[in-house]
C-alpha positions in Angstrom: -13.0 46.2 109.3 -16.5 45.5 108.9 -19.0 48.3 107.1 -21.8 47.7 109.7 -21.8 50.9 112.0 -20.7 49.7 115.8 -22.2 52.6 117.3 -25.8 51.7 115.7 -25.2 48.1 116.6 -24.4 48.9 119.9 -27.7 51.3 120.0 -29.8 48.5 118.4 -28.5 46.2 121.4 -29.2 48.8 124.1 -32.6 49.3 122.5 -33.5 45.4 122.8 -32.6 45.5 126.7 -28.6 44.8 126.5 -27.4 47.0 129.2 -23.5 47.0 128.6 -21.7 45.4 125.6 -18.0 45.3 125.1 -16.1 46.9 122.3 -15.0 43.1 121.6 -18.2 41.6 121.4 -19.7 44.4 119.0 -16.8 43.8 116.8 -17.1 40.0 116.7 -21.3 40.4 116.1 -20.6 43.3 113.1 -18.1 40.3 111.3 -20.9 38.0 111.7 -23.6 39.9 110.8 -21.3 41.4 107.8 -20.9 37.7 106.5 -24.6 36.9 106.7 -25.5 40.0 104.6 -22.4 39.3 102.1 -23.7 35.7 101.5 -27.4 36.7 101.1 -26.1 39.4 98.9 -24.7 37.0 96.6 -28.0 35.1 96.4 -29.7 37.8 95.8 -27.7 38.9 92.8 -28.1 35.5 91.2 -31.9 35.7 91.7 -31.9 39.3 89.8 -29.3 37.9 87.4 -31.9 35.1 86.6 -34.6 37.5 86.3 -32.7 39.5 83.5 -32.9 42.2 85.7 -30.2 45.1 87.6 -32.4 46.2 90.1 -33.0 44.4 93.7 -36.8 44.6 94.5 -38.5 43.7 97.7 -39.3 40.5 96.6 -35.9 39.4 96.3 -35.1 40.7 99.6 -38.5 38.9 101.2 -37.3 35.6 99.0 -34.1 35.2 100.6 -35.0 36.2 104.2 -37.6 33.5 104.1 -35.2 30.8 103.1 
């Protein structure tokens, strides 16, 4: 089960021009996005640990998003 809210994802797709989307497509997309977030979170966690911090800062997010 994905932690990404399917209703929010469906709404974001509609806002960006998608007229209709099946529930199965939303399920698949949310699983893919969750996998990306999990992978990025591991890298972010490593960066923060390496910097001897416990708080994620915007610079950490920008670094991971840019790579």
